[in-house]
C-alpha positions as CSV (number, residue, x, y, z in Angstrom):
1,M,-8.8,-13.4,23.5
2,G,-11.4,-13.3,26.3
3,R,-14.6,-15.4,26.0
4,A,-16.7,-12.3,25.5
5,K,-14.6,-11.2,22.5
6,R,-14.7,-14.5,20.7
7,S,-16.6,-14.5,17.4
8,I,-19.7,-16.5,16.9
9,L,-17.8,-18.7,14.6
10,Q,-15.0,-19.4,17.1
11,R,-17.6,-20.2,19.8
12,Y,-19.4,-22.6,17.5
13,I,-16.2,-24.3,16.4
14,Q,-15.0,-24.7,20.0
15,S,-18.4,-26.0,21.1
16,T,-18.6,-28.6,18.3
17,I,-14.9,-29.5,18.1
18,P,-13.3,-28.6,21.4
19,T,-9.8,-29.6,20.6
20,S,-8.2,-29.0,17.2
21,R,-5.1,-30.7,15.9
22,I,-4.8,-28.4,12.9
23,T,-5.4,-24.6,12.9
24,S,-5.2,-22.3,9.9
25,S,-5.0,-18.5,9.7
26,N,-5.5,-16.7,6.5
27,P,-6.7,-13.1,7.0
28,F,-8.6,-11.6,4.2
29,T,-5.7,-9.6,3.0
30,A,-7.6,-7.4,0.5
31,A,-9.5,-6.0,3.5
32,A,-6.1,-5.5,5.3
33,A,-4.5,-3.2,2.8
34,H,-4.9,0.4,2.0
35,F,-3.2,0.6,-1.3
36,T,-0.8,3.6,-1.8
37,S,1.1,5.1,-4.6
38,P,4.9,4.3,-4.6
39,E,5.5,8.1,-4.2
40,D,3.6,8.2,-0.9
41,P,3.9,4.9,0.9
42,V,2.9,6.3,4.3
43,A,-0.4,7.9,3.0
44,P,-2.7,5.7,5.1
45,S,-3.9,7.4,8.3
46,V,-2.9,6.0,11.6
47,T,-6.4,4.7,12.0
48,E,-6.2,2.8,8.7
49,F,-2.8,1.5,9.6
50,A,-4.2,0.2,12.9
51,Q,-7.2,-1.4,11.2
52,D,-5.0,-3.2,8.8
53,L,-2.6,-4.5,11.5
54,T,-5.6,-5.7,13.4
55,I,-6.9,-7.8,10.5
56,N,-3.4,-9.0,9.4
57,T,-1.5,-9.5,12.7
58,I,-3.7,-9.1,15.8
59,S,-6.1,-11.8,14.4
60,L,-3.1,-14.1,13.8
61,Y,-1.8,-13.5,17.3
62,A,-5.3,-14.4,18.7
63,S,-5.4,-17.5,16.5
64,V,-2.0,-18.7,17.7
65,K,-3.1,-18.3,21.3
66,E,-6.3,-20.3,20.6
67,A,-4.3,-23.0,18.8
68,L,-1.8,-23.3,21.6
69,A,-4.7,-23.7,24.1
70,S,-6.2,-26.4,22.0
71,F,-2.9,-28.2,21.3
72,D,-2.2,-28.3,25.1
73,K,-5.4,-30.4,25.6
74,L,-4.4,-33.0,23.0
75,P,-2.5,-36.2,23.8
76,S,1.2,-36.1,23.1
77,S,0.8,-38.5,20.3
78,A,-1.5,-36.2,18.3
79,S,-0.3,-34.0,15.5
80,K,-0.4,-30.3,16.3
81,T,-0.1,-28.1,13.2
82,F,-0.7,-24.4,12.6
83,F,-0.9,-23.1,9.1
84,Y,-0.4,-19.4,8.1
85,T,-0.5,-18.3,4.5
86,G,1.9,-15.6,3.7
87,N,3.7,-14.0,0.7
88,S,7.0,-12.3,0.0
89,L,6.1,-9.0,1.6
90,N,8.0,-9.9,4.8
91,V,11.2,-9.9,2.8
92,T,10.3,-7.8,-0.3
93,P,9.0,-4.3,0.5
94,Q,6.3,-3.0,-1.9
95,P,5.6,0.7,-1.6
96,A,2.0,0.3,-2.7
97,L,1.4,-2.2,0.0
98,T,2.7,-0.5,3.1
99,T,0.1,-1.6,5.7
100,L,-0.1,-5.2,4.3
101,G,3.7,-5.5,4.2
102,V,4.1,-4.3,7.8
103,G,1.4,-6.8,8.9
104,K,3.2,-9.6,7.1
105,V,6.6,-8.7,8.7
106,A,4.9,-8.6,12.2
107,S,3.1,-11.9,11.5
108,A,6.3,-13.6,10.3
109,H,7.9,-12.5,13.6
110,V,5.1,-14.1,15.6
111,I,5.2,-17.3,13.6
112,E,9.0,-17.6,13.9
113,L,8.8,-17.0,17.7
114,A,6.1,-19.5,18.1
115,S,7.8,-22.1,16.0
116,G,11.1,-21.7,17.9
117,S,9.4,-21.8,21.3
118,Y,6.7,-24.4,20.9
119,G,8.4,-26.6,18.3
120,K,10.1,-28.4,21.3
121,K,6.6,-29.6,22.3
122,G,6.1,-31.0,18.8
123,Y,3.9,-28.2,17.6
124,Q,4.3,-27.3,14.0
C-alpha cells in the first residue's frame, strides 16, 4: 500500500505509534457480503463481487504487509503478533454468503502462507 493510498487512520497510527508489536484485522463483514438466495449463489454482479473481495481480502493483504514492515523494525526479543478474526466459511460453504465465503477462503490462504513463511522469524 503506497503512502498516498494509506487511510487517515493508518497515517495517524503510524505517526503516533511507529512500530506495532500486535496488529489486528477484522473487516466489517456485513459490508463485505451481498446476500444471495441458496437457489442463485452467483447472483452478485462482478462489481459487487470485487467490492466484497476488496473489503474482505485486499484489506487483509494490505494489513499483513503493514504488519510485516512494522515487525521488521522491532528488536528480535519483541513479540510480533497478527490477529485475524474469521469464521467457518473457509471450510463450510454457505450459498447465501458467496462473496463473504470466497473472501474468507482467500484470506485464510494469505494467513496460512504468511504464517508458514514468517513464522520462522518468530512472527505469529
